Structures are given as structure tokens and as C-alpha cells.
N, C-alpha and C positions, 0 to 999 in steps of 0.2 A: 307706246303706240295710244295716243290718246285720241276719242273720238264718243259724238253723243249717238245715243239707240234708244230703246225703250226700256222703261221700267221692269216690263215683265210681258211675257206671251199674255194675250186674252182677246176676248171680243165685244164688241157692241153693235148695237141693234137699234134702229130708226125707222120709221115709216114717213115715206113721202110718196104725197099722192096715190096712198093707198098699195104701193109697191114698197116691199120689205129690204133694207139694204142692212146686210150683216158685216161689219168689217172684222174680219179675223188678222189678227197680229202676230207674227212671231221672229224673236231674235233668230240670225242664222251666220255661219260664217263660210259656208259654201255653197256654189251654186246648185250641186246635189241635193243640200237639204231645202234650198229654198222650192225646188222640183218636186220634192217629196211630200213638200207642206202642200204646194198646189193642187198634188195630187190627190191627196188625202182630204182637203176640203171640197173638191170635186166631187168624190166617190161619197163623202157622209151626203153633200146638198145635190145629188145627181137628179133632183126633181126640180133644181132651180131654172128660172130661165138663162141665167148667164153666172159663170165665177170669175170676174176680172182679177188681175194681178199687177203685180209690181214689186220687185224687189231692187235692192241697193246693197253693193258689197264692197268693202275694201276700206282703208282708213284714208284713201283719198276717193272715195267714192265713184271709183272707176269703170265696176261692174254694174251694168244697169239694164234690167229687161222687162217688158210690159204685154201684156195681154188685154184687147179688148174683147176676147171671148162671144163673138158675135153681136158686141154692140157696134152702132156704124163707128168708125175708124177715127181714132183719137178723142174720143168721147169717156174713155174711162181709164185703161190703163196709163198714160202720159197725163193725165190730170192728177192722178193718185200719186203716180212718181214725183210730178212737182209739187206736189204737198211735202214729200220725203225730202227732197232736195231745199224748200224754201224754210224748212226746219232743221237743215244741216244735219240728218238723220241718216245712218249708215249700218249695216249689217242687220237688215231686217227686209223681213216681206210682208206683205199685207194683201188678202184677198177679199175682194167685196163680193158677197154673194146676194144676187138680185131676183126676188120673187116678183113678176111680173102681175100689177095689182089692175091693168085692165086701161090704164090713163097715160099715155103717151107723152113723156117728156120734154122732145123735141132736144137736138144737139147741145143748146147750152142749158137746159135742165138737167141734162145727163152730166155733163161736165161737173156742173154746182153738184149735183147728188152725188157723186163717185168720190169728187175732192173732199167733198164735206163729211162721207161719211170715214174718211181716211184722219181727216183732220178733228174730228170729234173724238174716234176711238182713240187716237195721239192722246189727248186733252184729258179724256177720262183715265186711261192708263198711266200716265206719266211719262218722262223722259228723265235719262240720267247722262251723266258724263263719265265716262271710263278713263281715268287717269292714272297715270304712274306714281306713286309717291315712293320717297326713299325713308329707309328705316335706320334711326340713331340711336343705338345703346348707350344709356347714360348711367354712369356708374358714380355713386356719392355716399359718403358718411350718413349715418342716420339722424345727426342732427341737420345736416343739409338736406336730407329728404323731406324735413317738416317744413320746408320752405317750396318745395317742388310742385305743390298744389297751387300755390299764389302764382308762381311763373308759369304753369299750364293754363289758369284761369285767363290769366294776362294774353296768351297765345292763342286760344280756343282752340287745345289740344288734348288730347286723351294719352295716359299711358296704357302700356300693355305688356304682358309677360313679366310682372314686377317680383324679383327673389330677393329674399331676404338671409342674406348669410351675414358674415363679418362687417359685409355693407349693403348698401341697397342698390340694384341694377335695375332700369326699367328701359322701354324701348316705348319710341314716339313715331310718328308718321307725319311727314311733311310732303308738299308737293317737289318734286324732283329741282326744279328751281329753285327752291326756296331753301334748301338744304344747308346751302354753305353759309348763310346769313344766318340761319336758326342757329347754328353751331356757335357764331360770333356771339347770338344774345346769351346764350347757355353761358357760356366762357364767361362773359360780362356780368352775367346776372350774380353765379357764383365765385367771381372772382378768382376764375382758374383752378378753383380747389374741386375739380371732379375731371372725369374721363369720357371720352365720348369715341365711339366706335362706328362705323357704318356697317349695317346689318342688310345691303341691298334693298332691292325694287319689289314693291307688291304693286297690284292693280286692285283701285277702290271704285265704287261707283257713288258719285256724287249726285244728288237728287238736284234737277234743275225747274226752275219757276218757269211755268206757263205765260 
């Protein structure tokens, strides 16, 4: 299962025409988690004018919910969700708390403010891609292990769980669709004088550029 989401939970605040906008962001994996998060923010900011929310769930982003929480219909929750959709993010919930500062923004201004608050928070917190990688256990002689760092550097890989006995064994991880190709390159590099065993899959988080 591969998807894009936020790097970490967090919050980012900005002021727009004397109104405070605080965007709270949290990774979620169930609707219950999303609703509990929204309720917790509302409880903490019970004096706020509005606590508008949007969340998106599932590897296919198939569960989506929004709330304008008293703002004019369509000016908060839907624009917030739109930012998540445009950045192809899922499994996260955003709540934008607004403390009204006395200046009305109008429908267009509200849409820009709520969408902008979410976009700013995502930019500052960062995004990651959650992807599955395949583990390969490589066993080799000590003399061949001396050349292993050269191979790893060329491939941009890191070794894990290295064990030294009468031979050397180390694990490398690669995107699962690259596993067979890496096996071939390993075999070619070491002229077939190594053994390679599959180690199953693991989930990794790869930072994404904004």
C-alpha cells in the first residue's frame, strides 16, 4: 500500500485581516480517529469563532468529509479538502480554528483564507510518501564484502543488520518493483559469488519535495 501524507502532526498559525487562523494537522487511519481529533480541537478552542474541518482516508482517498462549522456553506471545509486532493494526500485530518478579528472577509476571502491556511501548514510540516520496500539478505565472503560499499554507493543504498561470522550477511531495501532488477545487478557485480534471500516487505517514509 503506497500513499502520500503529512510528515508529522502539527499546527501552523497565521493572521489574516486581524483574524487568527490556526491549522491543526494529524495523521489518521479511521473515521473515529478523525472525529476524535476534531472534537479535541473544538474542546481546546471552544472560544473560537469556528473550527472548520476536512479529512480524507484510504489508499484510494475514498472517504472524504468536510464541515464549515458555521461559516457560509462551501467557504471552508470544501476548499480545505481541495488542498488535500490537489496534493494527492490521504490519511489525514485538518482543522482550521478561526478567531474572528472584526473584519469580514467575504466568500472569496474565506475560501482563500481556509485553503491557504491548510496549504501553509502542509508546506511547513512537510509531506512523505509511504511505500513498501523489499528486503534482500546478501551473504558473501569477507573479501567480497570489501567491495560491497562501492556497490551500495553506486545504487544509493544502505546496509542493515550486518552480521559477521564465517562470512558476512547484510540486508538492503529497495522499492518492491525494483527488487528483481537489483538482484540481477548484485549477481552481475559479484559475478554470481554471493547468495541472495528475500526478506519480505517493510513500510518506509520517503520525504517529498514541495
